[in-house]
Structures are given as structure tokens and as C-alpha cells.
C-alpha positions as CSV (number, residue, x, y, z in Angstrom):
1,M,-38.8,63.5,-51.1
2,A,-35.5,62.2,-52.3
3,T,-33.7,63.8,-49.4
4,N,-36.1,62.2,-46.9
5,N,-35.5,58.8,-48.5
6,N,-31.8,59.3,-48.3
7,N,-32.0,60.3,-44.7
8,N,-34.1,57.2,-43.9
9,S,-31.7,55.0,-45.7
10,A,-28.8,56.5,-43.8
11,L,-30.6,55.9,-40.5
12,I,-31.4,52.3,-41.4
13,N,-27.7,51.7,-42.4
14,N,-26.5,53.3,-39.2
15,N,-28.9,51.2,-37.1
16,E,-27.8,48.0,-38.9
17,T,-24.1,49.0,-38.4
18,K,-24.8,49.5,-34.7
19,F,-26.5,46.1,-34.4
20,V,-23.6,44.4,-36.2
21,V,-21.0,46.2,-33.9
22,S,-23.1,45.3,-30.9
23,D,-23.3,41.7,-31.9
24,L,-19.5,41.5,-32.4
25,E,-18.9,43.1,-29.1
26,Q,-21.2,40.7,-27.4
27,Q,-19.5,37.8,-29.1
28,Q,-16.1,39.0,-28.1
29,Q,-17.3,39.6,-24.5
30,L,-18.6,36.0,-24.4
31,E,-15.4,34.6,-25.8
32,S,-13.4,36.6,-23.3
33,N,-15.6,35.4,-20.4
34,E,-15.3,31.8,-21.6
35,E,-11.5,32.1,-21.7
36,E,-11.4,33.5,-18.2
37,A,-13.6,30.7,-17.0
38,N,-11.4,28.1,-18.6
39,K,-8.3,29.7,-17.0
40,K,-9.9,29.7,-13.6
41,K,-11.0,26.1,-14.1
42,K,-7.4,25.1,-15.0
43,K,-6.1,26.8,-11.9
44,K,-8.6,25.0,-9.7
45,E,-7.8,21.6,-11.3
46,F,-5.2,19.8,-9.3
47,D,-2.2,18.5,-11.1
48,Y,-2.0,14.9,-9.9
49,S,1.3,14.4,-11.6
50,K,2.9,16.4,-8.7
51,R,1.9,13.5,-6.4
52,S,3.7,10.9,-8.6
53,Q,7.0,11.0,-6.8
54,W,5.9,10.4,-3.2
55,L,3.0,8.2,-4.2
56,R,5.2,5.9,-6.2
57,A,7.7,5.8,-3.3
58,A,5.0,5.1,-0.8
59,V,3.3,2.3,-2.7
60,L,6.7,0.7,-3.4
61,G,7.8,1.1,0.2
62,A,4.6,-0.4,1.7
63,N,4.6,-3.4,-0.6
64,D,8.4,-3.9,-0.1
65,G,8.0,-3.6,3.7
66,L,5.1,-6.1,3.8
67,V,6.8,-8.7,1.5
68,S,10.4,-8.5,2.7
69,T,9.5,-8.5,6.4
70,A,7.0,-11.3,6.1
71,A,9.5,-13.3,4.0
72,L,12.2,-12.7,6.5
73,M,10.0,-13.8,9.4
74,M,8.9,-16.9,7.4
75,G,12.6,-17.7,6.7
76,V,13.5,-17.5,10.4
77,G,10.3,-19.5,11.2
78,A,11.5,-22.2,8.9
79,V,14.3,-23.1,11.3
80,R,13.2,-21.6,14.6
81,E,9.7,-22.1,15.9
82,D,9.8,-19.8,18.9
83,M,8.0,-16.5,18.7
84,K,10.8,-14.3,20.0
85,A,13.1,-15.2,17.1
86,M,10.5,-14.4,14.5
87,V,9.4,-11.1,16.1
88,L,13.0,-9.9,16.6
89,S,13.9,-10.8,13.1
90,G,10.8,-9.0,11.8
91,F,11.5,-5.9,13.9
92,A,15.2,-5.8,12.7
93,G,13.9,-6.1,9.2
94,L,11.5,-3.3,9.7
95,V,14.1,-0.8,11.0
96,A,16.8,-1.8,8.6
97,G,14.4,-1.9,5.6
98,A,12.8,1.5,6.4
99,C,16.2,3.1,6.7
100,S,17.5,1.5,3.6
101,M,14.4,2.4,1.6
102,A,14.5,6.0,2.8
103,I,18.2,6.5,2.0
104,G,17.8,4.6,-1.3
105,E,14.9,6.8,-2.4
106,F,16.7,10.0,-1.3
107,V,19.9,9.2,-3.2
108,S,18.0,7.9,-6.3
109,V,15.6,10.9,-6.5
110,Y,18.4,13.4,-5.8
111,S,20.3,11.9,-8.7
112,Q,17.2,12.3,-10.9
113,L,16.8,15.9,-9.7
114,D,20.4,16.7,-10.6
115,I,20.0,15.3,-14.1
116,E,16.8,17.2,-14.7
117,I,18.2,20.5,-13.5
118,A,21.3,20.1,-15.6
119,Q,19.1,19.3,-18.6
120,M,17.0,22.4,-18.0
121,K,20.1,24.6,-17.8
122,R,21.4,23.2,-21.1
123,Q,18.1,23.8,-22.9
124,Q,17.6,27.2,-21.2
125,Q,13.8,26.7,-21.1
126,E,11.6,29.7,-20.8
127,E,9.2,28.2,-18.3
128,E,11.8,27.2,-15.8
129,E,9.9,28.3,-12.7
130,E,6.8,26.2,-13.6
131,E,8.9,23.2,-14.4
132,K,10.7,23.4,-11.1
133,E,7.4,22.8,-9.3
134,G,7.2,19.4,-11.0
135,L,10.8,18.4,-10.2
136,P,11.5,15.4,-8.0
137,K,11.5,16.0,-4.2
138,P,14.1,13.7,-2.6
139,L,13.2,14.3,1.0
140,Q,9.5,13.8,0.3
141,A,10.1,10.6,-1.5
142,A,12.5,9.4,1.2
143,A,9.9,10.1,4.0
144,A,7.1,8.5,2.1
145,S,9.0,5.4,1.3
146,G,10.5,4.9,4.8
147,F,7.1,5.5,6.5
148,A,5.2,3.2,4.1
149,F,7.8,0.5,4.5
150,S,7.3,0.6,8.3
151,V,3.5,0.5,7.8
152,G,3.8,-2.6,5.5
153,A,6.2,-4.3,7.8
154,M,3.9,-3.9,10.8
155,V,1.3,-6.2,9.3
156,P,3.3,-9.5,9.8
157,L,4.9,-8.2,13.0
158,L,1.5,-7.6,14.7
159,A,0.2,-10.9,13.3
160,A,3.0,-12.8,15.0
161,C,3.5,-10.9,18.3
162,F,0.9,-12.6,20.5
163,I,0.6,-16.1,19.0
164,R,2.8,-18.7,20.6
165,E,1.5,-21.7,18.6
166,Y,3.9,-22.1,15.7
167,K,1.5,-23.3,13.0
168,V,-1.2,-20.8,14.0
169,R,1.4,-18.0,13.9
170,L,2.5,-19.0,10.4
171,G,-1.1,-19.2,9.2
172,L,-2.0,-15.8,10.7
173,I,1.0,-14.2,9.1
174,L,0.1,-15.7,5.7
175,G,-3.5,-14.6,6.0
176,S,-2.8,-11.1,7.1
177,V,-0.1,-10.6,4.5
178,S,-2.4,-12.0,1.8
179,L,-5.1,-9.5,2.6
180,A,-2.6,-6.7,2.7
181,L,-1.1,-7.7,-0.6
182,I,-4.5,-7.5,-2.2
183,L,-5.1,-4.1,-0.6
184,F,-1.7,-2.7,-1.8
185,G,-2.4,-4.1,-5.3
186,W,-5.8,-2.4,-5.4
187,L,-4.2,0.8,-4.1
188,G,-1.5,0.9,-6.7
189,A,-3.9,0.2,-9.5
190,T,-6.3,2.9,-8.3
191,L,-3.5,5.5,-8.0
192,G,-2.1,4.6,-11.4
193,K,-5.5,4.1,-13.1
194,A,-4.5,0.5,-14.0
195,P,-6.6,-2.7,-14.2
196,L,-7.6,-3.7,-10.7
197,F,-7.7,-7.4,-11.0
198,R,-4.4,-7.8,-12.8
199,S,-2.7,-5.5,-10.4
200,C,-4.0,-7.4,-7.3
201,V,-3.1,-10.8,-8.7
202,R,0.4,-9.6,-9.7
203,V,1.1,-8.2,-6.3
204,F,-0.4,-11.2,-4.5
205,L,1.4,-13.9,-6.5
206,G,4.7,-11.9,-6.3
207,G,4.4,-11.6,-2.5
208,W,3.6,-15.3,-2.1
209,L,6.5,-16.3,-4.4
210,A,9.0,-14.2,-2.3
211,M,7.8,-15.8,0.9
212,A,7.7,-19.3,-0.5
213,I,11.3,-19.0,-1.9
214,T,12.6,-17.6,1.4
215,F,10.9,-20.2,3.5
216,G,11.9,-23.1,1.3
217,L,15.5,-22.1,0.9
218,T,16.0,-21.2,4.6
219,K,14.4,-24.5,5.7
220,F,16.6,-26.5,3.2
221,I,19.8,-24.8,4.3
222,G,18.8,-25.0,8.0
223,E,18.1,-28.7,7.8
224,T,21.1,-29.7,5.6
225,A,23.9,-27.3,6.2
226,L,23.5,-26.2,9.9
């Protein structure tokens, strides 16, 4: 009887041990599956910081193209009422500004790239390859900035191209530029996850201030000094 009891106890202990081992294995398997799922999820998630360079350059270029070209055309319009002078000045501003922005971004971002690569070499970081993917891309920033500047500059140009009446032309430029400023403010805030209203107001007022100063100073100099 004692032998049978011992055998039964041993069987029960063995079964309990098997259950415990089985539970541990299942738990480990679940943890392993969860880790794999998290890894896959991380791989699928897009790193939006990789867009920061060209997005920043594009938003800056579009806003600069819009404001500088409109301000230039308003300045010329302060002393010359004919359409040809305004359109030609706007077109010259578009080409010059787009080239200037593209070259400026290229030089600026390339300098940043050189600094970051030199810093990586000094620190001898282990994850060098991964960090290289997030390094600045000068050509990409230059292309984005130049193209966006051209797009922004086209707004006042198109608004002025077909309107011969001076006051109507000025009003149309101001109206189209105002709408575009609000749009660019909204776009910049959306991309940067910033407050929409403040961003739109800031860009709108900044654009109007630039145009007002350019128009006022040019008109004053044109009437007094020329």
C-alpha cells in the first residue's frame, strides 16, 4: 500500500511539474510572439523625422517665394502702374529667388552634413549606418526649397498677369496672397504639429508686414528721390 501511495504521489508531482513547465513555455512563447510583433510594428511605422529636412525647406521656400515675390511686385507697383513692369519684376524675382533658395539650402545643409559626419567620426558611434539614414540631404533640401519657392511665387504672378486695371490688380494680388499665406501657415502648423490659429496669424501678419513695408518705402523713395 505504501508503495502504491508513493507511486501515486510521484505521478502527481510529475504531472504538476509538467503543467508548470508547460505554463512557463507558453508564457515564454507569448512573450516571444509579442516581441516579434512589436519589432514588426516598429519596422512598419514610418519615421517622420526623415522628412524634416526637405519639408522644412519646402515650407520655408513656399512662404518666402510667396511673400518676397508679392512684396517685390507691390514695390514696383508703388511707382509703376503698368502691368508689364509688375509681371517682369515678379518673374525676375521668381527665377532669382528660386535659384538663391536652392543654392542657399544646398550650401547650408551640406555644411550641416559635414559637421554631423565629423562629429560621428570623433565619437565613433556603433550605430553609424542607422544614423547615416537620418543625416541631412543637401540635394533634396535644395530641390524642395527651389521648387516650393517657385510655387509660392506663382501665386502673385498669376494674379497680376491678366489684369490691366491698376487698383484691381493690386487688390487681386493682396487677396490671393492672403489666402495663400493662411494656407501655408496651416500647412506648416500641420506638419510641425503646432497650434493652427497662431501659426496662420503669424504667417499672415508677417507676409502683410513685408508687403506693406516694401510698398511704403518704395513709394516714398519713388516720389521723393526719383
